[in-house]
C-alpha atoms as a printed R data frame, in Angstrom:
   type eleno elety resid chain resno       x       y       z
1  ATOM     1    CA   MET     A     1   5.979 -10.317  19.524
2  ATOM     2    CA   SER     A     2   5.010  -8.398  16.391
3  ATOM     3    CA   THR     A     3   4.789  -4.657  15.988
4  ATOM     4    CA   ILE     A     4   1.373  -3.213  15.187
5  ATOM     5    CA   LEU     A     5   1.500  -0.890  12.175
6  ATOM     6    CA   GLU     A     6  -1.063   1.052  10.149
7  ATOM     7    CA   CYS     A     7  -1.663  -0.227   6.618
8  ATOM     8    CA   ALA     A     8  -0.901   2.345   3.906
9  ATOM     9    CA   ILE     A     9  -3.855   1.060   1.881
10 ATOM    10    CA   CYS     A    10  -6.773   0.370   4.254
11 ATOM    11    CA   LYS     A    11  -5.457   2.331   7.296
12 ATOM    12    CA   LYS     A    12  -6.289  -0.571   9.651
13 ATOM    13    CA   SER     A    13  -3.769  -1.644  12.294
14 ATOM    14    CA   SER     A    14  -2.136  -5.032  11.865
15 ATOM    15    CA   GLY     A    15   0.830  -7.007  13.117
16 ATOM    16    CA   THR     A    16   1.434  -8.956   9.925
17 ATOM    17    CA   GLY     A    17   2.144  -7.800   6.403
18 ATOM    18    CA   ILE     A    18   4.909  -6.463   4.195
19 ATOM    19    CA   SER     A    19   6.846  -3.227   3.913
20 ATOM    20    CA   ILE     A    20   7.461  -1.518   0.592
21 ATOM    21    CA   LEU     A    21   9.664   1.569   0.614
22 ATOM    22    CA   ASN     A    22   9.154   1.833   4.385
23 ATOM    23    CA   LYS     A    23   5.367   1.735   4.014
24 ATOM    24    CA   PHE     A    24   3.418  -1.126   5.605
25 ATOM    25    CA   ILE     A    25   0.750  -3.162   3.760
26 ATOM    26    CA   CYS     A    26  -1.303  -5.599   5.840
27 ATOM    27    CA   ASP     A    27  -1.722  -9.247   4.825
28 ATOM    28    CA   GLU     A    28  -5.324  -8.710   3.759
29 ATOM    29    CA   CYS     A    29  -4.482  -5.857   1.369
30 ATOM    30    CA   GLU     A    30  -1.427  -7.697   0.086
31 ATOM    31    CA   LYS     A    31  -3.564 -10.715  -0.836
32 ATOM    32    CA   THR     A    32  -6.082  -8.492  -2.579
33 ATOM    33    CA   LEU     A    33  -3.367  -6.632  -4.501
34 ATOM    34    CA   VAL     A    34  -1.709  -9.834  -5.646
35 ATOM    35    CA   ASN     A    35  -4.965 -11.459  -6.748
36 ATOM    36    CA   VAL     A    36  -6.980  -8.580  -8.250
37 ATOM    37    CA   ASP     A    37  -7.518  -8.945 -11.996
38 ATOM    38    CA   ILE     A    38  -6.529  -5.972 -14.163
39 ATOM    39    CA   ASN     A    39 -10.064  -5.952 -15.602
40 ATOM    40    CA   ASP     A    40 -11.588  -5.629 -12.120
41 ATOM    41    CA   ASN     A    41 -12.710  -2.096 -11.184
42 ATOM    42    CA   ARG     A    42 -10.740  -2.377  -7.944
43 ATOM    43    CA   TYR     A    43  -7.478  -2.629  -9.912
44 ATOM    44    CA   GLU     A    44  -7.442   1.100 -10.765
45 ATOM    45    CA   ILE     A    45  -8.475   2.012  -7.227
46 ATOM    46    CA   TYR     A    46  -5.615   0.023  -5.697
47 ATOM    47    CA   LYS     A    47  -3.171   1.346  -8.288
48 ATOM    48    CA   ASP     A    48  -4.095   4.921  -7.358
49 ATOM    49    CA   MET     A    49  -3.831   4.130  -3.640
50 ATOM    50    CA   ILE     A    50  -0.329   2.749  -4.146
51 ATOM    51    CA   LYS     A    51   0.744   5.773  -6.165
52 ATOM    52    CA   ARG     A    52  -0.612   8.160  -3.575
53 ATOM    53    CA   ASN     A    53   0.216   6.347  -0.328
54 ATOM    54    CA   ILE     A    54   3.446   4.522  -1.138
55 ATOM    55    CA   TYR     A    55   5.137   6.288  -4.020
56 ATOM    56    CA   GLY     A    56   3.723   9.739  -3.272
57 ATOM    57    CA   ASP     A    57   6.561  10.607  -0.894
58 ATOM    58    CA   ILE     A    58   9.159   9.693  -3.515
59 ATOM    59    CA   ILE     A    59   7.412  11.703  -6.227
60 ATOM    60    CA   LEU     A    60   7.107  14.730  -3.939
61 ATOM    61    CA   LYS     A    61  10.747  14.531  -2.850
62 ATOM    62    CA   SER     A    62  12.015  14.240  -6.434
63 ATOM    63    CA   SER     A    63   9.914  17.207  -7.618
64 ATOM    64    CA   ILE     A    64  11.332  19.452  -4.872
65 ATOM    65    CA   ARG     A    65  14.885  19.064  -6.135
């Protein structure tokens, strides 16, 4: 039985995906992230989403010190 988690990128609930720094990314977003070309407009959008939703907590915590 898999646990249902909310994706840090698309915010949809899913039972399959990966965790990066304790943040969940669903299979669908993972596939998109891995396959998006750097010249595709979506590349910058996903990069910003990752910065904000996954690394944002780390950046905030380090700036508080």
